[in-house]
N, C-alpha and C positions, 0 to 999 in steps of 0.2 A: 878481232871480233869473230865469234863462232856463229856460222849460219848453217842451219839444217837445210841444205840445198835439195835433198831428196824430198822432204816435206814441202818445201817451197815450190818445186817444180810440179809436184802432185797437185797442190792447190791451184797453180796456174793452169794445169790441164783441165781442172773442173771449170774454171772461168772460161777457158777457150771452148770447151765442149758446149757451153751454154750459148755460144754465138750461133747465129742462124746459118743454115746452108743457103748460100746465095746462088742464083742461076747464072754463074759465071761462065762465059764462053771462051775464056783464056785469050783475050785479045790484047791485054796489057795496057789498055787505054787509061785506066784509072790509076795505074801503079806509079808511085813516086818513092823516093828513098824513105823507108819506114822510119817513123819517129817512135822510139822505144823507151819505156821507162827503164830504170836500172835493172829491176828484177827480170824484165822481159829481155833485155840484152843478154843477161846471164843465161836465160833459157835458150835464146837464139844461139849463143856460143856453144852451149852443151849439145844442141842438136846439130849445128853446122860442123863441129869438129868430128862428129860421128858419121855424118851423111855426105859430106863434101870433101873432096880431095884437098890436100894442102896447096896444090898448084892453083886450084880454083879460088881458095881463100886468099892466096897471094895476089891473084888477079883482081879480086874485089878490093883489097886494101890499097893496091897501087893505082887503081883506076882514077883518072881525073874526073871530078864531078862535072855534070852538065846541067844547066838550069832546066827545070821541067817545062815542057812545051805547053802544058795544060794548067798546072797549078802554080800560081804566083807564090814566090817565096820558098818553093820546094825544088829539089833536084831530081834528076832521073834516077830510077832505081838500079843499082849495080848488080842486083840479084836476078835480073831477067836474062834468060837465055832462050832465044827463039820464042819470045813472049811468054815463057813459062818461068815460074819462080823456082830457083834451084834449092831453096830451103823451105818449101811450102809448109811442111809440118812444124817448122820452128818459127813461123811468122808471128808478129805481135798482134795486139788487139786492133790497132789502127788498120792493119791489112785485112783483118777478119771482118770488119764492119765497112770497109771502104766500098763504095758503090751503092750503099743503102740510100735511097732517095732523100731521106730526112737530113743527111749530112751535107748535101750539096751547098746549102746556104752557108754552112759553117766554113766551107772552103772559098766563100766569096763568089760562087758561081750562080748565074741566073738560069742555068740549065742543069739537067741531071748530070752528076759526076760520071755515071756510066749509062749510056743510052740503052744498054741491053738489060738493065735491072730496073724493073718497075714494080709498083705496088701490086699490079695484076699478076705478074709471073713469079713473085717471091714465094707465095704459098704460105707465108707467115708474116704477121704484122710486127714490125720492129718500131718501138717508140724511142724517142730521145731520152726519156727517163730510164729505160732499160740500159741504154748505152752509158749514160752518166752513172748509173749504179755500178756497172762493171768497172768503169774507170775509178770510182770511189774505192772499190775493193782492191784494185791494183795500187792505188795511192796508200792504202793501209799497209800493204805488204812493204812498200818502199819506206814508209815512215818508221817501220820497225828497225830499219838499217841506218838511216840518216835523217837529218832534219829536212824533211820533205817540204818543198815550196817555201823555204825560209830565206830571209835576207842574208847575204846579198845576191845569191845566185839563182834562187827560185827554180831549182832543177826538178822538173817533172818529167821531161823526156828530151832526148837528143836524137838527131838522125844517125843512121848507121855509121857514116864516115866520122862524125864527131865522137862517137863512142870508141871507135878504133884509135882516134887521136888521144883520148883520155887513157886508153890502155898502153899506147906505145910512145907517146911524146912526153919524155921526162922533164921537158922544159915547162910543162904545165905544173905549177908549184902551189896552186891554191889548196889549202888543207882538205877541203871537201873532196876535190878531185884526186888528190894523192891518196886519200882514204879509199875511195872507190876503186882506184887503180890497184891498190894493194889487195883488196878483196878479190878482184878479178884475176890478178896474176897469181895469187896463192891457189886459186881453184883451177885455173886453166893454164895449160902450157902454150904460151903464144910466142915463145922465143923464135920460132921459125919465121915469124912475120917481121921481126925487127929490121932485118937488112933491106926489106922491100917497102917499108912504110915511107910514104911521102906526105909532107905537111901541105895538104890541099884545102883544109877547111879554114885555117887561120883562127881557130877557136881560142888559141892562147892569147892572141892579140885582143880578141873580143873580151875575154875574161880580165885581161889587164886593164882595159878601158872601164869595165864595170868597177874594178877596184878604185881606179882614179876618180870615177864619178862619185863614189861614196866618200873619198878623201876630200874632194872639193865641196861636197855637201856639208861635211863636218866643219870645214873651214869657212862655211857661209859664203861660198863663191858660186852663186846660182848660174851666172852666165857660163863660167868654165864647166860647171857640172852639166848644164844643158848641152854644150858643145860635145862633150864626151858621149852623152847618151844619144845624140843625133848620129854620131859615128857608129855607135852600137846598132842603131836601128837601120842604117843605110848601107854600110860598107862590108857586110859579111854574108853574101848570098849563099855561100856553101855551108853555112851553119843551119840552114833551114829556118824553122819557125822558132828556134830557141831564143827566148827573151823578147819576143815580139810584143806581147801584151804589156810586160813591165816597162819596156822602153817608152811606149806611148803614155803610160800613166805618169812616169817620172818626168817626161818632157812637159806634159801639161802642168805638173806641179811646179817645175822650175819656171815655166812661163808665168804662172800666177805670182811667184815670188818676185820675178823681175818686174812685172807690172806694178806691184806694190811699191817697189823702189823708184820706178820711173815716175809714178803719179804723186808720190809723197816721199821724197828723199829722207825725211826725218824718221820714216818708218823702216828704213833699210836695216837688215840684220846687223846687230851689234851696236846700233845707235842707242843713245840714252832714252829717247822717246819710245823706241820700239821695245824696250825691256819691260 
């Protein structure tokens, strides 16, 4: 697949330039491993390979993830050095908006995500609609490359460590991820990272469970399907927020099927009465 990366990165620049200047004091409090859409990860790589040494990228790739002390379901950002981002100019939209007071509730917090950024000192009003519109633009860029937010993987964004797993772990064999790996590796020379890559996210196991869930669902085995999705939800902290929303939706759906079977066995999937 041919992608005009020059135009794509120029378009991304325009999206990023529209993000507000936040009164950041560079304390690192709100930073967690960035969740990047596919096109944003490509932008990140393009920037990082020019701005950061190979030794630093090797350190980032081989670093063991640590759970975020502040944000549930996230991990600490491997890009911070003395509380400063080593690829600040290549950061994604989640980093450019993080700290905006309106986002705190979205992270499940009852207090501001950043205590130093307030409506009073921002100087510009940022609305949730503006943020959602920017995300919609990014979604459109990604949708031109692959089936964005489609079954079974619903891939809108991955944390940084998971993207490196997609790039470097050839045991990940799902066609969507093989396709994205091919696009990345054709554009960027990442061979120097391969000897240092460590499987720290277990995203391959998570993707395999997603596949098993859909197999059980097609076989009309709701209990087995629910068990798979519960594992997807609970057992992969280093994959960040990936698949969090979908797992809850599917578990609720499986519970509804199981309740039908338990209350009226004749309505179980595959029974004559249920047809």
